[in-house]
MIDOMI-984978 format. One record per residue (C-alpha): residue in three letters; residue number from 1; x, y, z. Coordinates in steps of 0.1 Angstrom, whole numbers, plus 5000, padded with zeros to 4 digits. Layout:
N
code pos east north up
ALA NUM X Y Z
...
% end
This chain:
354
code pos east north up
MET 1 4132 9080 8882
GLN 2 4136 9070 8844
HIS 3 4173 9062 8853
LEU 4 4162 9037 8877
ALA 5 4135 9021 8855
ASP 6 4161 9019 8826
THR 7 4186 9002 8848
ILE 8 4162 8976 8861
SER 9 4150 8970 8825
ALA 10 4185 8966 8813
GLN 11 4194 8940 8840
GLY 12 4165 8917 8833
GLY 13 4139 8933 8852
ARG 14 4154 8932 8887
ILE 15 4184 8946 8906
GLY 16 4196 8938 8941
PHE 17 4187 8963 8969
GLU 18 4225 8973 8972
GLN 19 4224 8985 8936
PHE 20 4191 9002 8941
MET 21 4203 9022 8972
GLU 22 4234 9033 8953
ILE 23 4213 9046 8926
ALA 24 4186 9063 8950
LEU 25 4215 9080 8970
TYR 26 4242 9088 8947
THR 27 4232 9090 8909
PRO 28 4248 9124 8897
GLY 29 4220 9151 8896
LEU 30 4193 9126 8906
GLY 31 4202 9108 8937
TYR 32 4194 9120 8972
TYR 33 4228 9132 8981
ALA 34 4237 9144 8945
SER 35 4207 9165 8938
GLY 36 4217 9196 8955
GLN 37 4185 9197 8977
ARG 38 4192 9208 9013
THR 39 4190 9179 9037
PHE 40 4210 9189 9069
GLY 41 4195 9213 9093
GLN 42 4174 9218 9124
LEU 43 4137 9220 9113
PRO 44 4119 9215 9080
ALA 45 4097 9246 9085
VAL 46 4128 9266 9090
ASP 47 4154 9254 9065
GLY 48 4137 9225 9046
SER 49 4160 9200 9060
ASP 50 4153 9163 9064
PHE 51 4174 9154 9093
VAL 52 4199 9169 9118
THR 53 4233 9155 9124
ALA 54 4253 9162 9158
PRO 55 4276 9191 9141
GLU 56 4244 9209 9130
MET 57 4229 9206 9163
THR 58 4257 9222 9183
PRO 59 4294 9232 9178
PHE 60 4302 9215 9211
PHE 61 4302 9181 9193
GLY 62 4333 9192 9171
ARG 63 4350 9209 9200
ALA 64 4350 9178 9222
LEU 65 4359 9157 9192
ALA 66 4389 9181 9186
ASN 67 4405 9170 9220
GLN 68 4406 9134 9206
LEU 69 4418 9143 9171
ALA 70 4446 9166 9186
GLN 71 4459 9136 9205
ALA 72 4456 9114 9174
LEU 73 4476 9139 9153
ARG 74 4504 9140 9180
SER 75 4503 9102 9184
THR 76 4506 9096 9146
ALA 77 4531 9124 9140
THR 78 4507 9138 9113
ASN 79 4491 9172 9105
GLU 80 4463 9163 9081
LEU 81 4427 9155 9088
TRP 82 4407 9136 9063
GLU 83 4369 9137 9065
PHE 84 4347 9114 9044
GLY 85 4312 9124 9036
ALA 86 4315 9160 9052
GLY 87 4277 9168 9048
SER 88 4272 9206 9051
GLY 89 4308 9213 9061
ALA 90 4296 9221 9099
LEU 91 4319 9196 9114
ALA 92 4350 9207 9094
GLU 93 4343 9243 9103
HIS 94 4342 9235 9139
LEU 95 4373 9214 9139
LEU 96 4394 9240 9120
GLN 97 4383 9267 9143
THR 98 4392 9247 9174
LEU 99 4424 9230 9162
GLY 100 4439 9260 9144
GLU 101 4475 9254 9132
GLN 102 4476 9218 9143
VAL 103 4458 9210 9109
GLN 104 4479 9220 9082
ARG 105 4456 9205 9057
TYR 106 4419 9194 9059
THR 107 4409 9169 9029
ILE 108 4373 9163 9023
VAL 109 4364 9132 9003
ASP 110 4330 9134 8989
VAL 111 4312 9119 8960
SER 112 4285 9144 8960
GLY 113 4293 9175 8937
ALA 114 4263 9193 8952
LEU 115 4275 9188 8987
GLN 116 4311 9199 8978
GLN 117 4297 9231 8965
ARG 118 4278 9239 8997
GLN 119 4310 9229 9017
ARG 120 4333 9252 8997
GLY 121 4310 9282 9006
ARG 122 4311 9275 9043
LEU 123 4348 9268 9044
GLN 124 4360 9296 9023
PRO 125 4375 9315 9052
PHE 126 4400 9286 9056
GLY 127 4415 9292 9022
ASP 128 4438 9265 9006
ARG 129 4441 9247 9039
VAL 130 4410 9228 9028
ARG 131 4409 9206 8995
TRP 132 4384 9183 8980
LEU 133 4387 9148 8964
GLY 134 4361 9126 8948
GLU 135 4377 9094 8958
LEU 136 4403 9077 8981
PRO 137 4440 9084 8969
GLU 138 4463 9055 8964
ALA 139 4482 9066 8995
MET 140 4474 9088 9024
GLN 141 4487 9099 9059
GLY 142 4467 9116 9088
VAL 143 4436 9112 9109
VAL 144 4406 9100 9091
LEU 145 4369 9109 9103
GLY 146 4335 9098 9092
ASN 147 4304 9109 9111
GLU 148 4273 9093 9099
LEU 149 4292 9080 9070
LEU 150 4288 9043 9071
ASP 151 4250 9041 9077
ALA 152 4247 9057 9042
MET 153 4267 9030 9026
PRO 154 4245 9007 9004
VAL 155 4236 8972 9020
ARG 156 4225 8939 9009
LEU 157 4191 8926 9020
LEU 158 4187 8889 9031
ALA 159 4151 8875 9038
ARG 160 4146 8842 9053
GLN 161 4111 8830 9044
GLN 162 4097 8797 9056
GLY 163 4132 8788 9066
VAL 164 4148 8796 9032
TRP 165 4172 8825 9026
HIS 166 4167 8849 8996
GLU 167 4184 8880 8985
ARG 168 4158 8907 8983
GLY 169 4158 8929 8951
VAL 170 4139 8955 8934
ALA 171 4117 8950 8902
LEU 172 4094 8971 8881
SER 173 4057 8962 8877
ALA 174 4035 8979 8853
GLN 175 4007 8980 8877
ASP 176 4024 8987 8911
GLY 177 4057 9005 8900
LEU 178 4087 8995 8921
VAL 179 4082 8961 8940
TRP 180 4102 8937 8960
GLN 181 4114 8906 8944
ASP 182 4133 8878 8962
ARG 183 4158 8852 8948
LEU 184 4172 8821 8965
THR 185 4208 8828 8976
ASP 186 4236 8810 8992
GLN 187 4245 8842 9013
ARG 188 4239 8842 9050
PRO 189 4241 8867 9079
PRO 190 4274 8862 9099
LEU 191 4255 8848 9126
GLU 192 4229 8820 9126
ILE 193 4195 8835 9134
ALA 194 4177 8814 9161
GLY 195 4142 8804 9153
ASP 196 4122 8794 9123
HIS 197 4103 8828 9118
ASP 198 4105 8850 9088
TYR 199 4134 8874 9093
LEU 200 4149 8903 9073
THR 201 4183 8918 9078
GLU 202 4213 8933 9060
ILE 203 4250 8925 9054
HIS 204 4274 8954 9050
LEU 205 4298 8944 9021
GLN 206 4305 8980 9010
ALA 207 4312 8993 9044
GLU 208 4336 8965 9052
GLY 209 4351 8969 9018
PHE 210 4356 9006 9026
VAL 211 4375 9000 9056
ARG 212 4397 8973 9040
THR 213 4406 8998 9012
LEU 214 4413 9025 9038
ALA 215 4437 9001 9057
ASP 216 4455 8994 9024
ARG 217 4461 9031 9017
LEU 218 4466 9047 9051
GLN 219 4503 9045 9056
ARG 220 4504 9063 9088
GLY 221 4475 9077 9110
ALA 222 4443 9067 9127
ALA 223 4406 9067 9118
PHE 224 4375 9075 9139
PHE 225 4339 9065 9128
ILE 226 4308 9078 9146
ASP 227 4274 9062 9136
TYR 228 4244 9044 9150
GLY 229 4245 9005 9152
PHE 230 4252 8975 9173
PRO 231 4276 8948 9180
GLU 232 4269 8917 9160
ARG 233 4249 8898 9186
GLU 234 4226 8927 9190
TYR 235 4224 8934 9154
TYR 236 4212 8899 9144
HIS 237 4191 8894 9174
PRO 238 4162 8870 9166
GLN 239 4137 8897 9176
ARG 240 4153 8923 9151
SER 241 4132 8905 9124
MET 242 4125 8935 9102
GLY 243 4159 8947 9097
THR 244 4172 8983 9103
VAL 245 4167 8999 9069
MET 246 4150 9033 9075
CYS 247 4142 9064 9054
HIS 248 4143 9101 9064
ARG 249 4124 9130 9051
ALA 250 4114 9164 9067
HIS 251 4124 9148 9101
ARG 252 4102 9120 9098
MET 253 4110 9083 9094
ASP 254 4095 9056 9072
GLY 255 4102 9021 9062
ASN 256 4096 9021 9025
PRO 257 4126 9027 9005
LEU 258 4107 9023 8973
GLY 259 4086 9053 8977
ASP 260 4097 9088 8967
VAL 261 4131 9075 8953
GLY 262 4158 9102 8953
LEU 263 4138 9126 8975
LYS 264 4146 9108 9009
ASP 265 4176 9094 9027
ILE 266 4180 9057 9030
THR 267 4201 9043 9058
ALA 268 4210 9011 9076
HIS 269 4225 9006 9111
VAL 270 4261 8995 9113
ASN 271 4273 8962 9123
PHE 272 4303 8972 9143
THR 273 4316 8938 9147
GLY 274 4319 8931 9110
LEU 275 4336 8965 9106
VAL 276 4361 8957 9132
LEU 277 4368 8923 9119
ALA 278 4373 8937 9084
ALA 279 4398 8964 9097
GLN 280 4417 8940 9119
GLU 281 4420 8914 9090
ALA 282 4432 8942 9068
GLY 283 4460 8951 9093
LEU 284 4445 8981 9114
GLY 285 4446 8981 9152
LEU 286 4417 8987 9173
LEU 287 4419 9019 9194
GLY 288 4384 9014 9211
TYR 289 4347 9011 9207
THR 290 4323 9028 9230
SER 291 4290 9048 9231
GLN 292 4289 9084 9218
ALA 293 4280 9096 9252
ARG 294 4309 9080 9270
PHE 295 4333 9091 9242
LEU 296 4323 9127 9243
MET 297 4324 9128 9282
ASN 298 4360 9113 9280
CYS 299 4369 9140 9256
GLY 300 4359 9168 9279
LEU 301 4324 9178 9268
LEU 302 4309 9184 9302
PRO 303 4334 9209 9314
MET 304 4329 9229 9281
LEU 305 4293 9235 9290
ASP 306 4300 9255 9322
GLY 307 4290 9289 9315
ALA 308 4272 9280 9282
SER 309 4237 9293 9277
VAL 310 4207 9272 9285
PRO 311 4198 9266 9248
ASP 312 4234 9255 9240
ARG 313 4233 9232 9270
VAL 314 4201 9216 9260
MET 315 4213 9209 9225
ALA 316 4246 9195 9238
GLN 317 4228 9172 9262
LYS 318 4210 9156 9233
LEU 319 4245 9142 9223
LEU 320 4246 9124 9257
MET 321 4211 9114 9265
GLU 322 4203 9078 9261
HIS 323 4169 9083 9245
GLU 324 4185 9108 9220
MET 325 4219 9101 9204
GLY 326 4241 9091 9236
GLU 327 4235 9053 9235
LEU 328 4223 9045 9200
PHE 329 4254 9062 9184
LYS 330 4288 9045 9189
VAL 331 4324 9057 9182
VAL 332 4350 9030 9169
ALA 333 4386 9039 9160
PHE 334 4414 9023 9144
CYS 335 4451 9030 9140
VAL 336 4480 9021 9118
GLY 337 4506 9001 9138
GLU 338 4506 8995 9176
PRO 339 4475 9008 9194
TRP 340 4479 9037 9219
PRO 341 4456 9050 9247
ALA 342 4431 9072 9230
ILE 343 4414 9095 9255
GLY 344 4380 9089 9240
PHE 345 4380 9054 9252
ALA 346 4397 9060 9286
GLN 347 4366 9049 9305
GLY 348 4338 9028 9293
ASP 349 4354 9010 9264
ARG 350 4331 8983 9250
SER 351 4356 8965 9227
HIS 352 4350 8933 9246
THR 353 4313 8933 9235
LEU 354 4322 8931 9199
% end
C-alpha cells in the first residue's frame, strides 16, 4: 500500500503497530474493512469470504441473544438497540425479526462505508427503523451490542527481549519491504510476566478507551460484548509468549500481519479484565461475564432447537462446543446505574475470575 509507505516515511521511517493495524484495517477505500470486499460468509469457495461469525452461521444465535436484549430493554426502560460494527447486517436482521416492535429504532455505528452499504441492502425491509452513524453521538440511550467488535480494535505490541521491554513497530526496508522494528519503552503489560524468556504481547488502549467513552455518553441503558479472549491472568500467562495477534483470509489463519496488507483481517484476543476495569472506573456496573456457551444456554438456545433440522442443529451446536466457539468466546455486559439480574448470567457467571 503506497499510503502505508508514505505514512511510515512521513513519520521518520517507523510507526507503532497500533497505527499500522489502524491503517491496514480502516483506511477508506484501501483498508480491509473499508475496501468493499466480501469478508463474512460460510466458505471461500462459495462466497469468497474470509471468516464466519456466529450470526452468519445460524439465526439461532440472534434469536437466543434477543431474549437477553428484550430483558435489557425492559430493565432500562429503553426501546433502541445500538450495534457497533454490524458486519454484514445478519445479526441486526435476526434481532429485528425476533424482537419486533420492542425495538423502535436500531442504530448501527460503523466506520466502514462499504459495510454500511451492504447492511442497507440487507436491512431495507425494516425501513426507517434502522439508521446509520459513523461515530458515537455525544449522548445516547438504549442497549448497546458488539459482536466480534473489540478484537478488531488496534492494539499496541510490547516485546520483552533479553529482559528488556520494547514497543514493537513497523518500518520499511528497501530490500525486505515491511519489517518489524523495536524501540525501548517504559510501557508494561498490566501484570508482571514471570520468567526471563523473550515474550510478545499486546495492550488494549483503544478498546479500553472505547468503553470509557461509551460510559461517558450512555445516559441510560446497558451494553453487551461478545468476543474471544481471556481474563488477565490467562491473557498474560508466561507460556503465552507469542501474543495473540492473528490474521484471517479465506478461512485460514496466519501470524504475519505484515503480509498482504489490506487483504486480510488482523485481530487480537480481548483482555476482559482490562476492559471491565476500564468500564467500572468510568462508572458502569458489571452485569456479568461468562462463556458464550453458558450465556446462550441461559438465554434459552437449547429449547429453540427442538424440531429444528439436523443441519440447523449442527450449526447451532458450534456456538456451544468447547472446541468450536463455546469456550473461547466470552460475553461481558455492563449497565448504567445499579446492576440487575441479567438472564444470560443466571448460571455459570465467571465475574470472580476477572
